[in-house]
PATOR-841737 format. One record per atom (N, C-alpha, C, O): residue in one letter; x, y, z; residue number from 0; atom name. Coordinates in steps of 0.2 Angstrom, whole numbers. Example, Ala and Ser with C-alpha at 12.3 -4.5 7.8 and 13.67 -1.06 7.14 Angstrom:
REM PATOR-841737
<a <66 -28 39> 0 N>
<a <62 -22 39> 0 CA>
<a <66 -16 39> 0 C>
<a <71 -17 42> 0 O>
<s <64 -11 35> 1 N>
<s <68 -5 36> 1 CA>
<s <64 0 39> 1 C>
<s <67 6 40> 1 O>
***
This chain:
REM PATOR-841737
<m <298 -761 508> 0 N>
<m <299 -765 514> 0 CA>
<m <306 -767 516> 0 C>
<m <308 -767 522> 0 O>
<k <309 -769 511> 1 N>
<k <317 -771 511> 1 CA>
<k <320 -765 514> 1 C>
<k <325 -765 518> 1 O>
<k <319 -759 511> 2 N>
<k <323 -753 512> 2 CA>
<k <322 -751 520> 2 C>
<k <326 -749 523> 2 O>
<m <315 -752 522> 3 N>
<m <314 -751 529> 3 CA>
<m <316 -756 534> 3 C>
<m <315 -756 540> 3 O>
<g <319 -762 531> 4 N>
<g <321 -767 536> 4 CA>
<g <316 -772 539> 4 C>
<g <317 -775 544> 4 O>
<i <310 -772 535> 5 N>
<i <304 -776 539> 5 CA>
<i <302 -782 534> 5 C>
<i <298 -786 537> 5 O>
<y <305 -782 528> 6 N>
<y <302 -788 523> 6 CA>
<y <304 -795 526> 6 C>
<y <299 -799 526> 6 O>
<s <309 -796 529> 7 N>
<s <310 -802 531> 7 CA>
<s <305 -804 537> 7 C>
<s <304 -810 538> 7 O>
<q <303 -800 541> 8 N>
<q <298 -801 546> 8 CA>
<q <291 -802 544> 8 C>
<q <287 -805 547> 8 O>
<i <289 -800 538> 9 N>
<i <282 -801 535> 9 CA>
<i <282 -805 529> 9 C>
<i <276 -806 526> 9 O>
<e <288 -807 526> 10 N>
<e <288 -810 520> 10 CA>
<e <283 -816 519> 10 C>
<e <279 -817 515> 10 O>
<n <283 -820 524> 11 N>
<n <279 -826 524> 11 CA>
<n <271 -825 525> 11 C>
<n <267 -829 525> 11 O>
<k <269 -819 526> 12 N>
<k <262 -816 527> 12 CA>
<k <260 -813 520> 12 C>
<k <254 -810 520> 12 O>
<i <264 -812 515> 13 N>
<i <263 -808 510> 13 CA>
<i <258 -812 505> 13 C>
<i <260 -818 503> 13 O>
<v <253 -810 503> 14 N>
<v <249 -813 497> 14 CA>
<v <249 -809 491> 14 C>
<v <248 -803 491> 14 O>
<w <252 -811 485> 15 N>
<w <253 -808 480> 15 CA>
<w <246 -808 476> 15 C>
<w <243 -813 475> 15 O>
<a <245 -802 473> 16 N>
<a <239 -801 469> 16 CA>
<a <241 -801 462> 16 C>
<a <247 -800 460> 16 O>
<e <236 -802 457> 17 N>
<e <238 -802 450> 17 CA>
<e <238 -794 447> 17 C>
<e <242 -793 442> 17 O>
<n <235 -790 451> 18 N>
<n <235 -783 448> 18 CA>
<n <233 -779 454> 18 C>
<n <230 -781 459> 18 O>
<i <233 -772 453> 19 N>
<i <231 -767 459> 19 CA>
<i <224 -768 461> 19 C>
<i <222 -768 467> 19 O>
<n <220 -769 456> 20 N>
<n <213 -770 457> 20 CA>
<n <211 -776 462> 20 C>
<n <207 -775 466> 20 O>
<q <214 -781 461> 21 N>
<q <214 -787 465> 21 CA>
<q <217 -786 472> 21 C>
<q <213 -788 477> 21 O>
<s <222 -782 473> 22 N>
<s <225 -780 479> 22 CA>
<s <220 -776 483> 22 C>
<s <218 -778 489> 22 O>
<a <217 -771 479> 23 N>
<a <212 -767 482> 23 CA>
<a <205 -771 485> 23 C>
<a <203 -770 490> 23 O>
<q <204 -776 481> 24 N>
<q <198 -781 482> 24 CA>
<q <200 -784 488> 24 C>
<q <195 -785 492> 24 O>
<f <206 -787 489> 25 N>
<f <208 -791 495> 25 CA>
<f <207 -787 501> 25 C>
<f <204 -789 506> 25 O>
<a <210 -781 501> 26 N>
<a <209 -776 506> 26 CA>
<a <202 -774 509> 26 C>
<a <200 -774 514> 26 O>
<s <198 -772 503> 27 N>
<s <191 -770 504> 27 CA>
<s <186 -775 506> 27 C>
<s <181 -774 509> 27 O>
<t <188 -781 505> 28 N>
<t <184 -787 508> 28 CA>
<t <186 -790 514> 28 C>
<t <183 -795 517> 28 O>
<g <191 -787 517> 29 N>
<g <195 -790 523> 29 CA>
<g <199 -796 522> 29 C>
<g <201 -799 527> 29 O>
<n <200 -798 516> 30 N>
<n <204 -804 515> 30 CA>
<n <212 -802 515> 30 C>
<n <217 -806 515> 30 O>
<a <213 -796 516> 31 N>
<a <220 -793 518> 31 CA>
<a <219 -787 522> 31 C>
<a <215 -783 521> 31 O>
<d <224 -787 527> 32 N>
<d <224 -781 532> 32 CA>
<d <227 -775 529> 32 C>
<d <225 -769 531> 32 O>
<i <231 -776 524> 33 N>
<i <234 -770 520> 33 CA>
<i <236 -772 513> 33 C>
<i <237 -777 512> 33 O>
<a <236 -767 509> 34 N>
<a <237 -768 502> 34 CA>
<a <241 -762 499> 34 C>
<a <241 -757 501> 34 O>
<f <245 -764 494> 35 N>
<f <249 -759 490> 35 CA>
<f <244 -758 484> 35 C>
<f <244 -762 480> 35 O>
<i <241 -752 484> 36 N>
<i <237 -750 478> 36 CA>
<i <239 -743 475> 36 C>
<i <243 -740 478> 36 O>
<a <236 -742 469> 37 N>
<a <238 -735 466> 37 CA>
<a <234 -730 471> 37 C>
<a <229 -731 473> 37 O>
<l <237 -724 471> 38 N>
<l <234 -718 475> 38 CA>
<l <227 -717 473> 38 C>
<l <222 -715 477> 38 O>
<s <226 -717 466> 39 N>
<s <220 -716 463> 39 CA>
<s <214 -721 465> 39 C>
<s <208 -719 466> 39 O>
<n <216 -727 467> 40 N>
<n <211 -732 469> 40 CA>
<n <210 -730 477> 40 C>
<n <205 -731 480> 40 O>
<a <215 -728 481> 41 N>
<a <214 -726 487> 41 CA>
<a <210 -721 488> 41 C>
<a <206 -721 493> 41 O>
<k <210 -716 484> 42 N>
<k <206 -709 484> 42 CA>
<k <199 -710 482> 42 C>
<k <195 -706 482> 42 O>
<n <197 -716 479> 43 N>
<n <191 -718 476> 43 CA>
<n <186 -717 482> 43 C>
<n <188 -719 488> 43 O>
<k <180 -714 482> 44 N>
<k <176 -714 487> 44 CA>
<k <174 -720 491> 44 C>
<k <174 -721 497> 44 O>
<g <173 -725 487> 45 N>
<g <171 -732 489> 45 CA>
<g <177 -734 495> 45 C>
<g <175 -736 500> 45 O>
<m <183 -734 492> 46 N>
<m <189 -736 496> 46 CA>
<m <190 -732 502> 46 C>
<m <191 -734 507> 46 O>
<m <189 -725 502> 47 N>
<m <190 -720 507> 47 CA>
<m <185 -722 513> 47 C>
<m <186 -720 518> 47 O>
<t <179 -724 512> 48 N>
<t <175 -726 517> 48 CA>
<t <176 -732 520> 48 C>
<t <173 -734 525> 48 O>
<r <181 -736 518> 49 N>
<r <183 -743 522> 49 CA>
<r <189 -743 526> 49 C>
<r <191 -747 529> 49 O>
<g <192 -738 525> 50 N>
<g <198 -737 529> 50 CA>
<g <203 -732 528> 50 C>
<g <201 -727 525> 50 O>
<n <209 -731 530> 51 N>
<n <214 -725 529> 51 CA>
<n <219 -728 524> 51 C>
<n <219 -734 522> 51 O>
<f <223 -723 521> 52 N>
<f <228 -724 517> 52 CA>
<f <234 -720 518> 52 C>
<f <233 -715 522> 52 O>
<y <240 -722 517> 53 N>
<y <246 -719 518> 53 CA>
<y <249 -718 511> 53 C>
<y <250 -723 508> 53 O>
<e <251 -711 509> 54 N>
<e <254 -710 503> 54 CA>
<e <262 -710 504> 54 C>
<e <265 -707 507> 54 O>
<l <264 -715 500> 55 N>
<l <271 -716 500> 55 CA>
<l <275 -710 497> 55 C>
<l <273 -708 492> 55 O>
<s <280 -708 500> 56 N>
<s <285 -702 498> 56 CA>
<s <289 -705 492> 56 C>
<s <290 -711 492> 56 O>
<a <291 -700 489> 57 N>
<a <296 -702 483> 57 CA>
<a <302 -705 486> 57 C>
<a <306 -709 482> 57 O>
<s <304 -704 492> 58 N>
<s <310 -707 495> 58 CA>
<s <308 -714 496> 58 C>
<s <313 -718 496> 58 O>
<e <302 -716 498> 59 N>
<e <300 -723 499> 59 CA>
<e <299 -727 493> 59 C>
<e <299 -733 493> 59 O>
<c <297 -723 488> 60 N>
<c <294 -727 482> 60 CA>
<c <295 -723 476> 60 C>
<c <292 -717 476> 60 O>
<l <298 -725 471> 61 N>
<l <299 -722 464> 61 CA>
<l <291 -721 461> 61 C>
<l <287 -726 462> 61 O>
<p <290 -715 458> 62 N>
<p <284 -715 455> 62 CA>
<p <284 -719 448> 62 C>
<p <289 -720 445> 62 O>
<i <278 -722 447> 63 N>
<i <277 -726 441> 63 CA>
<i <275 -722 435> 63 C>
<i <269 -719 434> 63 O>
<a <279 -722 430> 64 N>
<a <277 -717 424> 64 CA>
<a <271 -721 420> 64 C>
<a <271 -727 419> 64 O>
<q <266 -716 419> 65 N>
<q <260 -718 415> 65 CA>
<q <261 -714 408> 65 C>
<q <264 -709 408> 65 O>
<s <257 -717 403> 66 N>
<s <257 -715 397> 66 CA>
<s <252 -716 393> 66 C>
<s <248 -721 395> 66 O>
<g <249 -713 387> 67 N>
<g <245 -715 383> 67 CA>
<g <246 -713 376> 67 C>
<g <250 -708 375> 67 O>
<i <244 -716 371> 68 N>
<i <245 -715 364> 68 CA>
<i <239 -716 360> 68 C>
<i <234 -720 361> 68 O>
<v <238 -712 355> 69 N>
<v <233 -712 350> 69 CA>
<v <235 -717 344> 69 C>
<v <240 -715 341> 69 O>
<l <231 -722 343> 70 N>
<l <233 -727 338> 70 CA>
<l <230 -725 331> 70 C>
<l <224 -722 331> 70 O>
<k <232 -726 326> 71 N>
<k <228 -725 320> 71 CA>
<k <223 -730 319> 71 C>
<k <224 -736 319> 71 O>
<s <217 -727 318> 72 N>
<s <211 -732 318> 72 CA>
<s <205 -728 314> 72 C>
<s <206 -722 312> 72 O>
<k <200 -731 313> 73 N>
<k <194 -728 310> 73 CA>
<k <190 -723 314> 73 C>
<k <186 -719 312> 73 O>
<n <192 -723 321> 74 N>
<n <189 -718 325> 74 CA>
<n <195 -713 327> 74 C>
<n <195 -710 333> 74 O>
<q <199 -711 322> 75 N>
<q <205 -707 323> 75 CA>
<q <203 -700 326> 75 C>
<q <206 -698 331> 75 O>
<t <198 -697 324> 76 N>
<t <196 -690 326> 76 CA>
<t <193 -690 333> 76 C>
<t <195 -686 337> 76 O>
<e <189 -696 335> 77 N>
<e <186 -696 342> 77 CA>
<e <192 -698 346> 77 C>
<e <192 -696 352> 77 O>
<a <196 -702 344> 78 N>
<a <202 -704 349> 78 CA>
<a <206 -698 350> 78 C>
<a <208 -697 356> 78 O>
<k <208 -694 345> 79 N>
<k <212 -688 346> 79 CA>
<k <208 -683 350> 79 C>
<k <212 -679 354> 79 O>
<d <202 -682 349> 80 N>
<d <198 -677 354> 80 CA>
<d <198 -679 361> 80 C>
<d <199 -675 366> 80 O>
<f <197 -686 362> 81 N>
<f <198 -689 369> 81 CA>
<f <204 -687 372> 81 C>
<f <205 -685 377> 81 O>
<f <210 -689 368> 82 N>
<f <217 -688 370> 82 CA>
<f <218 -681 372> 82 C>
<f <222 -680 377> 82 O>
<d <215 -676 368> 83 N>
<d <216 -669 369> 83 CA>
<d <213 -667 375> 83 C>
<d <215 -662 379> 83 O>
<f <207 -670 377> 84 N>
<f <203 -668 383> 84 CA>
<f <207 -671 389> 84 C>
<f <209 -667 393> 84 O>
<i <210 -677 389> 85 N>
<i <213 -680 395> 85 CA>
<i <220 -675 396> 85 C>
<i <222 -675 402> 85 O>
<k <222 -672 391> 86 N>
<k <228 -668 392> 86 CA>
<k <226 -661 394> 86 C>
<k <231 -656 394> 86 O>
<s <220 -659 394> 87 N>
<s <218 -652 395> 87 CA>
<s <218 -650 403> 87 C>
<s <219 -654 408> 87 O>
<k <218 -643 403> 88 N>
<k <219 -640 410> 88 CA>
<k <213 -643 414> 88 C>
<k <214 -645 420> 88 O>
<k <207 -643 411> 89 N>
<k <201 -645 415> 89 CA>
<k <202 -653 417> 89 C>
<k <200 -654 423> 89 O>
<a <205 -657 413> 90 N>
<a <206 -664 416> 90 CA>
<a <212 -664 421> 90 C>
<a <212 -669 425> 90 O>
<s <216 -660 420> 91 N>
<s <222 -661 425> 91 CA>
<s <220 -659 432> 91 C>
<s <224 -662 436> 91 O>
<q <214 -656 433> 92 N>
<q <212 -655 440> 92 CA>
<q <210 -662 443> 92 C>
<q <210 -663 449> 92 O>
<t <207 -666 439> 93 N>
<t <204 -672 441> 93 CA>
<t <210 -677 441> 93 C>
<t <210 -681 446> 93 O>
<w <215 -677 437> 94 N>
<w <221 -681 438> 94 CA>
<w <225 -679 445> 94 C>
<w <226 -684 449> 94 O>
<k <225 -673 447> 95 N>
<k <229 -672 453> 95 CA>
<k <224 -674 459> 95 C>
<k <226 -675 464> 95 O>
<k <218 -673 458> 96 N>
<k <213 -675 463> 96 CA>
<k <214 -682 466> 96 C>
<k <214 -684 472> 96 O>
<y <216 -687 460> 97 N>
<y <216 -694 462> 97 CA>
<y <224 -696 462> 97 C>
<y <226 -702 461> 97 O>
<g <229 -691 463> 98 N>
<g <235 -693 465> 98 CA>
<g <240 -693 459> 98 C>
<g <246 -696 459> 98 O>
<y <238 -691 453> 99 N>
<y <242 -692 447> 99 CA>
<y <245 -685 445> 99 C>
<y <242 -680 446> 99 O>
<q <252 -685 444> 100 N>
<q <255 -679 442> 100 CA>
<q <254 -678 434> 100 C>
<q <254 -683 430> 100 O>
<t <254 -672 432> 101 N>
<t <253 -671 425> 101 CA>
<t <259 -668 421> 101 C>
<t <260 -662 423> 101 O>
<k <262 -671 417> 102 N>
<k <268 -669 414> 102 CA>
<k <266 -671 407> 102 C>
<k <266 -677 405> 102 O>
<i <264 -667 402> 103 N>
<i <262 -668 395> 103 CA>
<i <268 -668 391> 103 C>
<i <272 -663 390> 103 O>
<s <269 -673 387> 104 N>
<s <275 -674 382> 104 CA>
<s <272 -675 375> 104 C>
<s <267 -679 375> 104 O>
<k <274 -673 370> 105 N>
<k <271 -674 364> 105 CA>
<k <276 -678 360> 105 C>
<k <275 -679 354> 105 O>
***
């Protein structure tokens, strides 16, 4: 908003949420006219029936890196199997559907 030169015009109207889900809730209940939320939230079927979304370009907003890790635990085998699944080609289709890029690092 600062980059676009509109922040000072709307600064006094901004309501800060504790997290993305709360932002989405504010917008979906009508308690906010607009909210900045994750693309995955915006592409959720429930949200898509309530309004429209605009996907920010890389020049407007830097991507937020996401990651995962398998910790040592008594459920190590199950955790590794799940982690392998979320890195699979089959799961990558779902990631992309909801706006996530898939770059797997080991």
